[in-house]
C-alpha positions as CSV (number, residue, x, y, z in Angstrom):
1,G,14.4,-3.6,-8.2
2,L,12.3,-3.2,-5.1
3,D,11.1,0.3,-4.0
4,I,10.3,0.5,-0.2
5,E,9.0,3.5,1.7
6,F,10.7,4.7,4.9
7,T,8.5,7.2,6.7
8,G,10.0,7.1,10.2
9,S,6.8,5.8,11.9
10,D,5.1,3.4,9.4
11,G,6.2,1.4,6.4
12,F,9.4,-0.5,6.1
13,T,12.5,-0.4,8.4
14,L,16.2,-0.5,7.9
15,A,16.1,-4.2,8.9
16,D,13.6,-4.8,6.1
17,S,15.9,-3.2,3.6
18,I,18.9,-5.3,4.7
19,Y,16.7,-8.5,4.6
20,F,15.5,-7.8,1.1
21,S,19.1,-7.0,-0.1
22,S,20.4,-10.2,1.4
23,M,17.8,-12.1,-0.6
24,G,19.3,-10.6,-3.8
25,H,16.9,-7.8,-4.4
26,E,18.1,-4.4,-5.5
27,V,16.5,-2.1,-2.9
28,R,15.7,1.6,-3.5
29,V,14.6,3.5,-0.4
30,M,11.9,6.2,-0.8
31,R,12.0,8.6,2.2
32,Q,8.7,10.4,1.4
33,Q,5.5,9.7,3.2
34,G,2.8,8.8,0.7
35,R,5.3,8.1,-2.1
36,F,3.2,5.2,-3.3
37,G,-0.4,5.6,-4.4
38,R,-3.1,5.2,-1.7
39,I,-6.1,3.2,-2.8
40,H,-9.7,3.4,-2.0
41,A,-11.8,1.3,-4.4
42,V,-15.3,0.1,-5.0
43,M,-16.4,-2.6,-7.5
44,K,-19.6,-4.3,-8.5
45,D,-19.8,-7.8,-7.3
46,S,-19.9,-9.9,-10.5
47,V,-21.5,-12.9,-8.8
48,G,-24.1,-11.2,-6.6
49,S,-26.0,-7.9,-6.7
50,G,-23.9,-6.1,-4.2
51,W,-20.8,-3.9,-4.1
52,I,-17.3,-4.6,-2.7
53,G,-15.4,-1.7,-1.2
54,V,-11.9,-1.4,0.4
55,A,-10.1,1.5,2.0
56,D,-6.3,1.8,2.5
57,P,-5.8,1.5,6.3
58,D,-2.6,3.6,6.2
59,W,-4.3,6.7,4.8
60,E,-7.3,8.9,5.4
61,G,-10.4,8.2,3.4
62,S,-13.1,5.5,2.9
63,A,-14.8,3.4,0.3
64,A,-18.6,3.6,-0.2
65,A,-21.0,2.1,-2.7
66,P,-23.0,4.3,-5.0
67,K,-26.7,4.7,-4.3
């Protein structure tokens, strides 16, 4: 199955749900904002000596390298 998040302002829409269903997916709609985990992550660059950080643009927060 495919879980999709409806929040009313962001996320998937009813049209998306219909599209995924027409492609043969079993769709489950989640009507709770923040239903899925929000990710902010930092990792050590395995090739160089730096750090790589990413922040989820749909949620508050940031990613920062340790000092």
